[in-house]
N, C-alpha and C positions, 0 to 999 in steps of 0.2 A: 681125135674126136674134133669134128668141125662144128662151129657154131655161126649164127648170124650176127654175133656180136663181136665187131672189129676190137674193141677195147679188151674183151676177154681173150681174144686170139693173140693180141700184142702181149698182154701180160704173161699168157702162157709161154709164147716164145722167149720173153724175158727171162722167165723162171727157168726154163731150159738151158738158155745160154748161160745163166749164173751157175747152174748145176754143172755144166761142162767146164765152164772156168775153173770153178772150186776143184773139180777132180784133176784138171790138169795142173792146178798149183799144187794139190797134194802130191802129184807124181813128180815135182820138181820141174814141170814144163813151162817155165816162166823166165823172163828177163828181168834182173834186178833194175831198179830204178838208178843204182850206180853205174851200171853198164850202159844204159841209155844216156844219162848225162855225159859220160865221157865220150860216147859216139857222137852226140849232139855238138859238144864243145870242138870235136874235131872236124866238123864239117866246115869247108871254106878254107882250110889250112892245106899246107903243102902235102901232109902226111895223113888224110882223112882214114880214121878207123873203118874196117869192115862192120857191116850190121852186125848187132849182137845176136847171139844164138841163145836159145833157151838153156838155161843152167848156168848162165854167167852172172 
């Protein structure tokens, strides 16, 4: 449904993005904060870690 109200459109887009993100999290499709921190800490070292994958 299209509207002429850009604020309403943005709010609807944010709501849909939130619903998708929650569904992905419920399905285990997220990257843990610990995995991201370990990856970030490894950047600039002699042995950087690969990008973390969902489920880590």
